[in-house]
N, C-alpha and C positions, 0 to 999 in steps of 0.2 A: 505494500500499500505506500502510494507515496505521502510525503510531510507537507501538510498543510502550511501556508507561510511561518503561521508563529512556530512550529516544530522544525521547520528549517533554518531560520533564526535562530534559537536554541540549539540545533546541534553543530553549530561553526562559532560558538563562542564558550571560551573557557571564564570559569567563576571561582572566588579565591573561596577555600574552606577553613573555616574557621573551628574552632576548639569554645567553649562556656565565657572565654575571657576575652574572645577574638582575637586571640592569637593567629597567625596563618596557619595553616598546615598543611596546605600544599591547594591543588585546581583541579577543577572536575569541569567536563562538558555541562552545558549548561541546560541543558534537559536531561540530563543526568541528576539535578540538583532539584530539581521540579517534579521528579515522580510520586506519588503518592509518601513514601516512604525517603522523601529527599534530604536531600547531606544538610546539615548547617551551611550555609555561607555568608558573604557580605554583602547585604546589597543598604540602598539610601531609599530615601522621600526627602524628596522636597517641595516645601510651600512657601507660594509665591504670596503676596500679599498688595496692595494697595495700599496708600498712604490713611484710606477713610476704615482699613482694616478688613477688606472685603478679600475675600480666600479665591484663588483663582485653579479652579476644578478641571481639571480631562476627562472625556469618558473614555476608556480604553479599547483597543479598533475592534470589532468586528473579527477581526481573525484574528486573535491573542488567541493562546492554546488556553490561559487561567486568564478567568474573570475579565470574561470577553463581555464588548457592551456595558460595562456596569463603570461608575463614578468612583475618579481618581484624586489623590493629591495631584498636584502641578506637575510634578516630573518620577520619576520610579525608575530605580536599574541599579547597576552592578558596578562598580569601581572597578576597576584593571589594578592589574599588582604591581606599577608604578605609581598607582593615584591614594591622596589620600580621597576622605567621604566628600572634601570640600573643592578639590579639585575635579574630580567627579564628578560632580553634581555641574558645575560651571561646566562644563566640556558638553554633558547631555543636553544644557539648555538648549541652546543653539541651533543641537542637530533634531530635537523633538519638537522645540516653540517657535522657531527663528530666532529668539531674542538672547542677548547677552543681561546676565544679572550677576552681581556679585552676592554671593552667599555665605554664612554663619553657618556654624557648628553649635546645635543646643543640645542634642545625648543622644543613647542608642538603647535599643530595646531587641529583645528577642522573641520569637514568637514562632509558633508552627501549627499554618489551620490547611486542612487539604479542602480540592478543589472540587466537588463530584468526588468522581470514580476518573477523573483526568489528571490529578495532580494534584499539589503543594504548594505552599511555600513553609521553608522554615530557615526564615534569616535571624542574623542580627544586624540592625539596619537603621544607620544611621540619620538622626533627623534632623534638616537644613532647614534654612531662612530666607528670605531673599524680600525687598522692596522692589516691585515694579518702577518703573518711572509712568510719567503719564505719557509720555512719547511711545512708549510699548508696540510695536503691530506684532500680533501673537498670529505664526501659521499652523495651519495643520498639516502634520507628516502623513502619509499613505502607511495604512499599514501597522499605524501605531498611536493616533490620536484620530476620533471620529469629530468630537464634538470639544468647543472648551466655552465655558461660562463662568463669569464672578458670582461670589454668592458671600452673604453675609453672615453671622453666627445666628444670628434668631434665625434664619429663611433654612440656616443647614440642619439647626437641631430641630425646625418641625416637619424638617423630609427624612431627619434619622429617626421620629418618632413612628412616622406612616411608612415607609418601605426603607427600613435599614441593610436590605440585603443587596441594594441596587450598590452599596457603596464598599470600596476596597476596604478588606480590615486590619493593614497595616496604617490606612492613612489614618482612622478613628484611631486608633491607639497612639500613634503621635498628638492626634490632635490633643484625644486625652491625658497624655504626658507635658504639655506645653508648662505645666508651672515646677517641674523637675529640672528645671532648666537653670547654669548658673547664674547668680547675681546679677554678672556685667551685662549678660543678654535679656533677661530682665527687666535690667534698664532701659537699654540698650533701644527693646520693642515694647517699652509699656503701653503706649498708644495704642499700640495694633493688639496684646494681648488683653485690653483691658476689656475687649465684647467679648472674649473667649476661654477666659480664665472664670469663671465665678463657678455660684454650686448648681443651679439650673444647667448650664452646661458641662461639666462635671458628673452628675448625672445621667445626664444625654450619650453620651461619649459612653460609660459605664455598661450603660442598658445596651446599648448596640453591638458593642464590642462581645458581649453575653452570646446576645443571634451569632456570630459566628466563631466566638472559641467560647462556647459553654462550659467549657471542662477548665479554664483560666486557665488555658496555654500559654502564654507570653509573662515577660520581668522583664522590667529595666535594670540594663544593664552598667554598674560600678564601672 
């Protein structure tokens, strides 16, 4: 059977395997890392906001092997061996969205979640943040992103209460952990975080996470 485009992409890329402390221990083909019992590997999710605190969401392309047509944070991908979390995110931003954006590192978390009987994500995921310029012109890359939208914290909370399953679990975890950012980042992005870090948002994220990971198979990584 021929590979679909998402599987073909996975077969041509190698990812960084890590231990539970995010120490590199080798590499493996991307597709093998995403099988139902996939190997723990390094990844990142980048959250891009505007100055008013709205978040850029991207709908994963229908060709994707895992979570096709679901809404994700702004960009999610995997660092190469020569890259840091930040440098990998800054590389992928123009590749996926056609923009340049400086990023900051916030924290990382580990999670393991299956996707139907197709595969899984088993990652230590670095969370990155950036602010888009008013002049930023986003573009959709075929077979990566099918749609782009801006959303406020209030509107996302409403949608998560209605249909959490159409949002990628790693994005929800990342947003739910924003208050775990280091103090300098909390101060730098205080105006952005103000609408995303309150009791109502925290509870909404926790409930949505439970829909995807009812066994609680995720944790903040020191």
